[in-house]
N, C-alpha and C positions, 0 to 999 in steps of 0.2 A: 364560686362557681363548678356545679357538677362536669366531671369529666366530658360526658355526654353531650352534655351543653356546649363545653368550651369547643370540643371537636365540630360542631355544627357550624358555632360562629366561625370558627378557624376556616371551614371549606366554603364557607359563603362568602370570606371577605378572599379568600383565594379565587375563588370563579368571576367576582366583581374585580380581579385584578388590584386588589387594595392593598395587599400585604409588600413589606418591603422585600428588598431580593434576597436579604439573608434569610428571610422564611422560605425560599425555595431549595436551599442548599439540601443536597440528597442527604439523607440518611443510608440510601442503598442504592447505590449506582450499580445499574444493569448492563454490560458492555458486551455487543454484540463484535466477535472476533472473525470473519467470514471466510476463513482459511484453518486447516489444521494448524497444530503448535510447531513452532520451530521458524515460522517465517518472519518476513516482514511485518506483514500486518499484525502478527503476534505479539511480535516486539515492542511494537509502535503501542498495541492496547494494554498490554501491562505494563508498560513503562509510562503510559498517560494514568492509568489506573493508581499506581503508585504515586504519581505526581497530584492525583485529585486527593488523595489519602495525606499526604505530604503538607499539603497546602490549608487543611484544614476542611475543606469544602464538601466531602464527603467521608463517613466515618468506615463504611465497608464498599466492595467492589467486587461483584461476582463475574466469571468471565464464560460465556459460552461461543466455544469453538466449532464453527459449522462451516467447512471447506467444501469446495467443487464449483464448477463453473466460472471460475474468476469471480467468485464472491456471490455469484446470484443465488444461490441456494440461501447463504446465509441473510441476504437481503430480503428473500422471499420470507424468511422466518420473521425476521423483523419487522416487516411491512404486517404480517398476519398477524402477530403475538403482541407488539407492543403499542399499539394505536393508543395515542393519548397519553403515553405514560411518559412524564416529565423527567425522570429518572435513568431513562433508556438512553445510551447512544450506540453507534454502529462505528467503527473502523473502517474506511475506506480510500480510494486513491485512483490512480490513473488505472491500475491494472483492469478497474471495475468498470471503469468505461470501456477500455479496449474489449472485455468479456461480454457487454451488453451489443457492442457494436459487432462481434462476430457471431454471437449467440444468440441473440435477440430474444431474451427470455419473455417471460409474461410480466416480469416487473422490471421497474427503472426506477434511477433516483428522483423523478417528479414526484415520487410518492411517499419520500420523505423529506426530513426538515434538514437543511444544510446549516450545518454550525461553523466550522472552519477548517480552513486548510493549517495544517500544523509543519511538516517538513518538508524538504525536497533532498532528493538523494540520485545519485548516477548508478548505472549498472556496471558490473565488472562480469569478465569474462573470465572463468579460469578452466584449466586442465588438471586432472586426475597426476597425482605425483608421476604414477608408474607411466603417464601416456608416452606414447611412441613420438607424439608430437611435441614440439619446443616452443611454437610460435604461433601468432594469429597467422603468420604468411605460411607457416606449414598447413594449417588448417584451411584456408582459403585455396592453397594449391590442392587437397585433395578434394574439396569442396568442387573445384571445377573439373577435376577427372572423374567422380562420381558423386553428384549431390546426395545420393541415399545413403553413403556410407558414414556422413558424419551424422552422428544423434547430436541433436541440440536439446541440453534438458535445462528445464526452468519452470516458471509458474503455470500458470492457466494459459489456454489459445487465449491470445489477446493481449498478454502481460506486456511488459516493455521491454524484456529479453526476447521474447516472441516477435514483437516487430523489430526488433534490434537485428535479429538475425535474419530477417526477410529482406531489411534495408540492406544488410552485408553484403548478402546474395545479389540482389538487384544491382549495388554498385561494383561487383567485380564478375556481373556477365552472366550471372545463372540465374535461371528461371524460379523466383520467390515460391511458387508453387510445388518446386520439386525438394525443397529442404525438409529433412525428416527430423520434425519438433516433437520432444516427447515432452509432454505436459503433466506437472505434477500437482496434486492437491495441497500442496504446502511446502513450506520452505526445507523443512526437517526430511520430507520425503526427497526433494532433489538433492541436498547433501548427501543422502545417504547412497544415492544412485551415483554421485559424482565420487564420493571416496572408494564406492565398491567398482570403480572404471565400469559401471554399465553404461554411459554415455561418454561421447567424445569430448564433448564442451559444454559447461554449464555456466548458466548467465543467473545474475541476481545484481542486488542492491549490495554495496559493498561490506555492510555492517553484518550481513548474515554469513559471509565469508572468511571476515578478519581474522578469526581465531585459527582456521585450518590453511590460510595462506601463511600466517605468522609463523605456523609449526611446521611448515613446508610439506603439509596434506594435500595441498593444492598448489598451482602455477597458476598466477596472474598473468593474463597476457594481452588485455587490452579493457579500457573504461571508456563508457560512451559520453563524455563530458567532451566540453571545448577545449580545456586544458587538464593538465595534470592535476590530481586531486592534491590538495596541500598534506604534505606529511607521507604521501604515499607515491612512490618509486614503480607506477603501472603507466605505460605509456598510453595513449588516448587512441583510439582507431584511426583519428584524422592523421597522428604522425606519421602511420603506418601505410599510408596514403591510401585509405578507405574513408570516405567523406561522409560518417555518419555520426549525429549527435544526437541524442533523445535523453530526458530526462523523465524521471520518476518523482511523484508526490505523494504524499498520504495527507489525510485528514477526517475528521468525524461528522456524523450526521446524526439527528436526533429521531425521534418518533414521529411517526404520522399524525397531525390532527392535534398537537400540542398547541397552545394559545401564543400570542405575542407575547405575552408577559413570561411564559415558559420559558421558549425560544431565547428571550435576552438574557434571562436568569441562567440558562444552561450555557448559553455562550460565556457569559461572566464566570460561573465555574470553571470552565475548560480556560481560559484566558488566563486567571488566577493560577490554576495548575502548570499551565506553561511557563509560568515566572515562579516557580517555585525551584527550588535547589534540585530535586529528586530530578526534576526535568532537565535542566541543566547537565547534570552529570549524566544523562541519558542520551543526550545531544553530543557530548563529548566523546563518550565510550563507543557511540555507534556510528561516530562522523556525518552525523545527519546536519543538514544547514537547518537552521528555523526559517521558517515560512509562513508566519502567521497571516491569516487573513480571515475576515468574518462577514458575516452579513449580506446585505447585497451583492458587495462585492465579490464574495466568494462565491455566491449562485451563479452570478457573471463569468466570472473566472470557469465553473464548471462547464457550463453551456460552449462558452468558446474552446475550449479543450476538448470538447466530444466532435467540435466541430473539426478542429485543426488535426485529433488524433485519427477520423474517420477518414480526413483527406489523405495522412500519411500513408495508412493503410491501404486506401486504394491504389496509393503509387507503387505501394511495395507489391502491390499482387495479391493481400489478403482478403481483400475485399472485393 
């Protein structure tokens, strides 16, 4: 059979949904990371790309970092440039929901295809090593005295660390609208600001700060989990008398307009990736909790999270 006839026949079978799932295994996956390098989405995306290759379902993975507006800029590019592409993926998570709630961008997650939730993680708050403050109690005392003098550094507006900061303020009797939150387009920028002593306190997923905490360049003063994280001797906010608990999660979406068969095949690819040795190593290295959820269950979860997060942000005075 001539090559052109073969390709036409292959395309016809694909359009009819008659190809076996292995035929959809992408030769080249394109992965949108809607944040600048160095943060949680970037780490997650690159770990997933490595796992896709390790699992043998992608021969290559290209990455496109597009930071800003809690992922909305990258989401807009993904919506406009990837329609119908069965090999395209986008990292997303709770931060993007918060950004959509606060920023009200012209694009939203209903325009793309939910694939799976991958991980969950709690935030940690840290101080620069040379900070005059030594604990969360010190920071709160200053916050009560002069809210604007405490510069909270973290991801985009609406990020879980932003919400947590507003919740802390509310819990200690400070108007959340008065917090001085400095948003960064990526984890790398936030880390640089903390190390440079340009913010009072920084927040993000523990994995982003782990090496700096271990080296003594940052001092961890509180986590947003209900109980202390395994193997990490950092007190929870609740232990310190601040009734705040909020988690983060990350997942992936596919492009707009892909077929049900392409959706199923892409989900299978990601499922194989998270079963790979490379992904298991990434979970351990970054202290991520596996949180696999796919299909309609994941789509329903995102809808519920959106409503719950919005209610939390309204209560915290952010919306």
